[in-house]
TORZA-350697 format. One line per 4 residues: number of its first residue (from 1); their letters; for each residue z, x, y of C-alpha. Coordinates in nm, 3 decimals. Example, Ala and Ser with C-alpha at 12.3 -4.5 7.8 and 13.67 -1.06 7.14 Angstrom:
<recs>
1> as> 0.780:1.230:-0.450 ~ 0.714:1.367:-0.106
</recs>
This chain:
<recs>
1> mnia> 16.762:8.282:13.112 ~ 17.003:8.108:12.872 ~ 17.346:7.979:12.954 ~ 17.558:8.270:12.825
5> yqil> 17.358:8.544:12.994 ~ 17.336:8.351:13.319 ~ 17.714:8.313:13.323 ~ 17.756:8.679:13.235
9> enyf> 17.518:8.778:13.513 ~ 17.729:8.574:13.757 ~ 18.036:8.757:13.630 ~ 17.867:9.092:13.686
13> eenk> 17.776:8.986:14.037 ~ 18.134:8.891:14.117 ~ 18.272:9.216:13.970 ~ 17.987:9.456:14.044
17> tili> 18.204:9.690:14.252 ~ 18.459:9.748:13.979 ~ 18.189:9.772:13.709 ~ 17.997:10.033:13.907
21> tivm> 18.326:10.221:13.955 ~ 18.386:10.218:13.579 ~ 18.039:10.364:13.513 ~ 18.085:10.634:13.777
25> igfl> 18.427:10.725:13.638 ~ 18.266:10.754:13.296 ~ 18.020:11.007:13.440 ~ 18.308:11.198:13.597
29> lnii> 18.503:11.208:13.269 ~ 18.201:11.345:13.085 ~ 18.147:11.611:13.349 ~ 18.512:11.719:13.327
33> qtng> 18.491:11.733:12.949 ~ 18.163:11.926:12.932 ~ 18.187:12.157:13.234 ~ 18.565:12.187:13.260
37> itya> 18.759:12.159:12.936 ~ 18.481:12.300:12.716 ~ 18.421:12.590:12.954 ~ 18.792:12.680:12.965
41> tsni> 18.821:12.658:12.585 ~ 18.522:12.885:12.520 ~ 18.657:13.147:12.764 ~ 19.001:13.138:12.601
45> idsf> 18.842:13.216:12.264 ~ 18.625:13.491:12.413 ~ 18.923:13.646:12.594 ~ 19.122:13.653:12.274
49> ehnk> 18.827:13.817:12.097 ~ 18.822:14.097:12.357 ~ 19.201:14.116:12.388 ~ 19.202:14.017:12.756
53> mpqv> 19.539:13.848:12.773 ~ 19.551:13.801:13.154 ~ 19.222:13.608:13.134 ~ 19.363:13.405:12.846
57> stfy> 19.649:13.292:13.070 ~ 19.410:13.214:13.356 ~ 19.175:13.002:13.149 ~ 19.466:12.837:12.974
61> ayfv> 19.589:12.725:13.318 ~ 19.240:12.591:13.388 ~ 19.248:12.409:13.057 ~ 19.584:12.248:13.138
65> gfsi> 19.466:12.149:13.486 ~ 19.141:11.995:13.362 ~ 19.330:11.812:13.087 ~ 19.579:11.660:13.331
69> vyii> 19.300:11.547:13.563 ~ 19.110:11.405:13.265 ~ 19.409:11.206:13.140 ~ 19.481:11.061:13.484
73> iyyl> 19.121:10.953:13.539 ~ 19.102:10.823:13.183 ~ 19.408:10.605:13.247 ~ 19.252:10.473:13.569
77> nkhl> 18.930:10.394:13.386 ~ 19.113:10.202:13.113 ~ 19.318:10.016:13.375 ~ 18.998:9.898:13.545
81> qvnv> 18.847:9.799:13.212 ~ 19.153:9.590:13.127 ~ 19.127:9.409:13.459 ~ 18.760:9.330:13.395
85> lskl> 18.780:9.237:13.026 ~ 19.110:9.048:13.018 ~ 18.984:8.766:13.239 ~ 18.628:8.746:13.103
89> tqwm> 18.699:8.512:12.810 ~ 18.885:8.251:13.016 ~ 18.641:8.293:13.307 ~ 18.346:8.218:13.077
93> rkef> 18.520:7.913:12.931 ~ 18.579:7.784:13.284 ~ 18.215:7.839:13.378 ~ 18.087:7.676:13.060
97> iryi> 18.298:7.366:13.123 ~ 18.200:7.354:13.490 ~ 17.831:7.373:13.413 ~ 17.857:7.110:13.138
101> fmqn> 18.013:6.861:13.377 ~ 17.778:6.956:13.660 ~ 17.473:6.911:13.437 ~ 17.547:6.550:13.345
105> neem> 17.208:6.508:13.178 ~ 17.124:6.143:13.108 ~ 16.981:6.239:12.769 ~ 17.302:6.404:12.657
109> sqkg> 17.469:6.206:12.380 ~ 17.842:6.187:12.329 ~ 17.784:6.240:11.958 ~ 17.955:6.563:11.855
113> ilky> 18.062:6.633:12.211 ~ 18.389:6.783:12.085 ~ 18.187:7.058:11.917 ~ 18.131:7.201:12.264
117> nsli> 18.483:7.341:12.257 ~ 18.411:7.544:11.945 ~ 18.078:7.668:12.080 ~ 18.236:7.764:12.412
121> drss> 18.522:7.952:12.245 ~ 18.289:8.143:12.013 ~ 18.044:8.243:12.283 ~ 18.318:8.339:12.531
125> ytma> 18.504:8.554:12.279 ~ 18.185:8.718:12.155 ~ 18.064:8.799:12.507 ~ 18.403:8.957:12.591
129> imlg> 18.384:9.180:12.281 ~ 18.023:9.265:12.359 ~ 18.107:9.372:12.714 ~ 18.403:9.574:12.587
133> nlln> 18.177:9.751:12.339 ~ 17.931:9.819:12.620 ~ 18.197:9.969:12.850 ~ 18.390:10.160:12.583
137> tiip> 18.115:10.292:12.359 ~ 17.753:10.250:12.469 ~ 17.773:10.346:12.840 ~ 18.018:10.641:12.800
141> natf> 17.819:10.791:12.513 ~ 17.487:10.740:12.688 ~ 17.616:10.904:13.007 ~ 17.757:11.192:12.801
145> ilvi> 17.412:11.259:12.658 ~ 17.267:11.263:13.011 ~ 17.533:11.511:13.124 ~ 17.477:11.759:12.841
149> vgvf> 17.099:11.729:12.887 ~ 17.154:11.851:13.242 ~ 17.375:12.135:13.118 ~ 17.118:12.248:12.859
153> lyan> 16.829:12.229:13.106 ~ 17.025:12.435:13.358 ~ 17.105:12.705:13.101 ~ 16.771:12.718:12.919
157> vylg> 16.465:12.504:12.995 ~ 16.324:12.522:12.642 ~ 16.661:12.436:12.493 ~ 16.694:12.134:12.724
161> lgfi> 16.339:12.012:12.667 ~ 16.373:12.038:12.291 ~ 16.697:11.842:12.307 ~ 16.531:11.575:12.525
165> icni> 16.233:11.541:12.288 ~ 16.461:11.496:11.985 ~ 16.660:11.224:12.159 ~ 16.340:11.051:12.275
169> vlgl> 16.222:11.044:11.913 ~ 16.557:10.893:11.812 ~ 16.535:10.632:12.090 ~ 16.178:10.535:12.000
173> yiay> 16.275:10.491:11.636 ~ 16.570:10.269:11.733 ~ 16.339:10.058:11.952 ~ 16.088:10.035:11.664
177> vmgt> 16.337:9.898:11.407 ~ 16.537:9.681:11.645 ~ 16.309:9.378:11.605 ~ 16.345:9.377:11.228
181> ffef> 16.718:9.431:11.269 ~ 16.743:9.110:11.471 ~ 16.527:8.916:11.224 ~ 16.756:8.999:10.934
185> rdky> 17.072:8.934:11.136 ~ 16.948:8.606:11.286 ~ 16.858:8.476:10.942 ~ 17.201:8.573:10.808
189> erlt> 17.378:8.413:11.106 ~ 17.177:8.093:11.076 ~ 17.242:8.055:10.702 ~ 17.611:8.136:10.740
193> nhnt> 17.665:7.872:11.006 ~ 17.457:7.611:10.828 ~ 17.658:7.678:10.514 ~ 17.980:7.634:10.711
197> dfai> 17.855:7.309:10.867 ~ 17.757:7.178:10.524 ~ 18.104:7.254:10.387 ~ 18.265:7.075:10.685
201> dmfn> 18.043:6.771:10.627 ~ 18.146:6.769:10.261 ~ 18.513:6.759:10.356 ~ 18.447:6.492:10.621
205> nfdk> 18.278:6.277:10.357 ~ 18.520:6.372:10.081 ~ 18.610:6.013:9.993 ~ 18.245:5.898:9.988
209> iiyr> 18.147:6.183:9.756 ~ 18.429:6.097:9.515 ~ 18.354:5.723:9.538 ~ 17.981:5.766:9.469
213> gtvd> 18.038:6.015:9.187 ~ 17.810:6.280:9.340 ~ 18.056:6.570:9.316 ~ 17.839:6.775:9.081
217> eele> 17.528:6.724:9.293 ~ 17.704:6.823:9.615 ~ 17.864:7.130:9.455 ~ 17.529:7.235:9.309
221> nyng> 17.368:7.201:9.651 ~ 17.650:7.400:9.810 ~ 17.623:7.673:9.544 ~ 17.254:7.706:9.619
225> rfde> 17.326:7.748:9.987 ~ 17.603:7.995:9.902 ~ 17.371:8.212:9.689 ~ 17.105:8.210:9.964
229> ciss> 17.369:8.319:10.219 ~ 17.487:8.603:9.996 ~ 17.128:8.720:9.941 ~ 17.063:8.719:10.316
233> aldy> 17.384:8.918:10.377 ~ 17.282:9.182:10.122 ~ 16.935:9.211:10.276 ~ 17.079:9.259:10.625
237> ynys> 17.351:9.510:10.537 ~ 17.125:9.713:10.305 ~ 16.866:9.733:10.583 ~ 17.139:9.826:10.832
241> ntqt> 17.271:10.104:10.606 ~ 16.920:10.238:10.546 ~ 16.833:10.252:10.915 ~ 17.170:10.405:11.003
245> fimm> 17.107:10.676:10.742 ~ 16.763:10.753:10.893 ~ 16.906:10.766:11.248 ~ 17.187:10.997:11.142
249> sivy> 16.935:11.215:10.962 ~ 16.742:11.255:11.287 ~ 17.067:11.348:11.463 ~ 17.161:11.613:11.208
253> itii> 16.810:11.761:11.206 ~ 16.845:11.793:11.584 ~ 17.186:11.960:11.552 ~ 17.072:12.201:11.279
257> gfiw> 16.766:12.305:11.477 ~ 16.969:12.334:11.796 ~ 17.230:12.565:11.641 ~ 16.956:12.774:11.475
261> yliq> 16.790:12.823:11.816 ~ 17.125:12.921:11.970 ~ 17.175:13.182:11.697 ~ 16.831:13.325:11.768
265> lrsk> 16.909:13.345:12.140 ~ 17.240:13.517:12.075 ~ 17.084:13.764:11.832 ~ 16.848:13.870:12.112
269> nais> 17.136:13.882:12.365 ~ 16.963:13.609:12.565 ~ 17.295:13.423:12.602 ~ 17.655:13.536:12.620
273> iqvl> 17.920:13.460:12.360 ~ 18.090:13.222:12.604 ~ 17.769:13.022:12.640 ~ 17.722:13.019:12.263
277> itfi> 18.072:12.883:12.206 ~ 18.034:12.631:12.487 ~ 17.703:12.498:12.356 ~ 17.821:12.473:11.998
281> tlim> 18.127:12.281:12.121 ~ 17.902:12.049:12.323 ~ 17.668:11.988:12.031 ~ 17.966:11.898:11.813
285> lyre> 18.081:11.653:12.080 ~ 17.726:11.520:12.090 ~ 17.736:11.465:11.713 ~ 18.055:11.264:11.748
289> risn> 17.931:11.058:12.045 ~ 17.583:10.982:11.913 ~ 17.734:10.888:11.573 ~ 17.963:10.637:11.745
293> liqs> 17.665:10.505:11.941 ~ 17.455:10.455:11.628 ~ 17.741:10.293:11.441 ~ 17.794:10.051:11.729
297> lpey> 17.434:9.924:11.718 ~ 17.497:9.685:11.424 ~ 17.799:9.548:11.611 ~ 17.584:9.485:11.920
301> idfk> 17.325:9.310:11.701 ~ 17.600:9.097:11.545 ~ 17.727:8.990:11.886 ~ 17.383:8.904:12.018
305> srid> 17.289:8.703:11.708 ~ 17.608:8.500:11.735 ~ 17.547:8.430:12.101 ~ 17.183:8.332:12.037
309> fvin> 17.292:8.092:11.765 ~ 17.541:7.928:11.999 ~ 17.271:7.895:12.265 ~ 17.039:7.730:12.016
313> klde> 17.313:7.485:11.923 ~ 17.356:7.396:12.291 ~ 16.981:7.349:12.323 ~ 16.991:7.111:12.027
317> kkfd> 17.232:6.900:12.231 ~ 16.967:6.879:12.504 ~ 17.161:7.107:12.734 ~ 16.896:7.166:12.998
321> vssw> 16.971:7.513:13.132 ~ 16.661:7.543:13.348 ~ 16.760:7.251:13.569 ~ 17.116:7.358:13.646
325> geai> 17.049:7.464:14.001 ~ 16.853:7.148:14.081 ~ 17.104:6.928:13.900 ~ 17.399:7.073:14.085
329> ewki> 17.232:7.055:14.424 ~ 17.117:6.695:14.374 ~ 17.388:6.529:14.171 ~ 17.691:6.625:14.375
333> pral> 17.554:6.470:14.699 ~ 17.438:6.167:14.498 ~ 17.781:6.131:14.344 ~ 17.938:6.141:14.690
337> ylld> 17.686:5.880:14.808 ~ 17.769:5.648:14.517 ~ 18.142:5.685:14.580 ~ 18.092:5.606:14.948
341> kfds> 17.881:5.301:14.861 ~ 18.144:5.186:14.614 ~ 18.414:5.211:14.881 ~ 18.198:5.015:15.129
345> nn> 18.136:4.734:14.883 ~ 18.504:4.709:14.799
</recs>
C-alpha cells in the first residue's frame, strides 16, 4: 500500500465511527425522500385529481413533517462531514511529515528535499477533495439506488429485477472502460507535470540559457512538449466525453423502458395511480442521481491520477514505504540508545 492510501486508511480508522454515522444518515435521508416525501407528494396529486380536499390537507401535513425531518437530518449530516473533511488536509500533512522524519532512510538524498512540501500539499489537498466527493456524491447516490431497488422489488418483482439488470449492465460497462480511462489520464498527468518541471528548470537556468545562446533550442523543445501535452489532453477528454455519452445512453434506455413498463401496468390496472406517480417521481430522481454519479467519475479519476503521480515522485526519492513499520520500531529505540551513549561519553 502506498503512502497516501496508508495515511488515509489510518484516518478512516481514527474516524470510523463518524464515517459510519455519515453513511447511515445518508441511507436514512434516501429512505425519507423515497418513502416519505415522494409518497406524500403523489397522494397530494391524486387527492386533487379526485377532489378529496381533506386528504390533500392530511398528506400536505405529512409532506411538511417529512420535509422538516429531512432538513434537520441533512444539516446534521453536513455538520458531521465538515468535522471530518475540515481537518483532513492538515492531518495528512502532519502524517506525511511525521513519516518522512521517522523513515530517515540512509539512501535519501537532501537534493530537492524542499520539493517534499509541494508534493505533500498537493496530495493532502487532493485526498481531501476526493474524500469529500466520496461522501457528498458517490456514497449518497449509490445508497439511493439501493433504496429504490428495494422499493421496486417490494412493489413488483419483475420491475425490480429489470431495474437491477440494467444497473448491473451499467456497472459492468463502467468497470470495463475504467482501465483505459486511467491510462489516458495517467499519461496526461505525467506529461503535464513533466512539462511544468521543464518550464521551472528553464527559469532556474535562465541566465545560462541566455549566456549560451540556446534560447531558440530550449523554446523549440518546450513547444514540442507543449504540443504533446495538448494532444494528450484532447485524447483524454474526448475519450471521457464519449464514455460519458455511452453511460448516459444506457441510463436513458433504462428510464424509457421503465416508464413504458409502468404505463403497461397502469393500462391493465395492475398498479394504482398513486404508485404510478410515485415510481415516475423516483425514476426522475434516479436520473438526476445517476447522472451526478457518472459525471463525478472523471473527477475521481483525476484525483487518483494526481495522487498516483505524487506517490511515484516520492518513490523516485527512494521513499521506502514498505519499511515504515520496521523503521519506526527500530530507529526510535536506536536513536534513544545513541543519545544515551552520547550523554555517557560527555
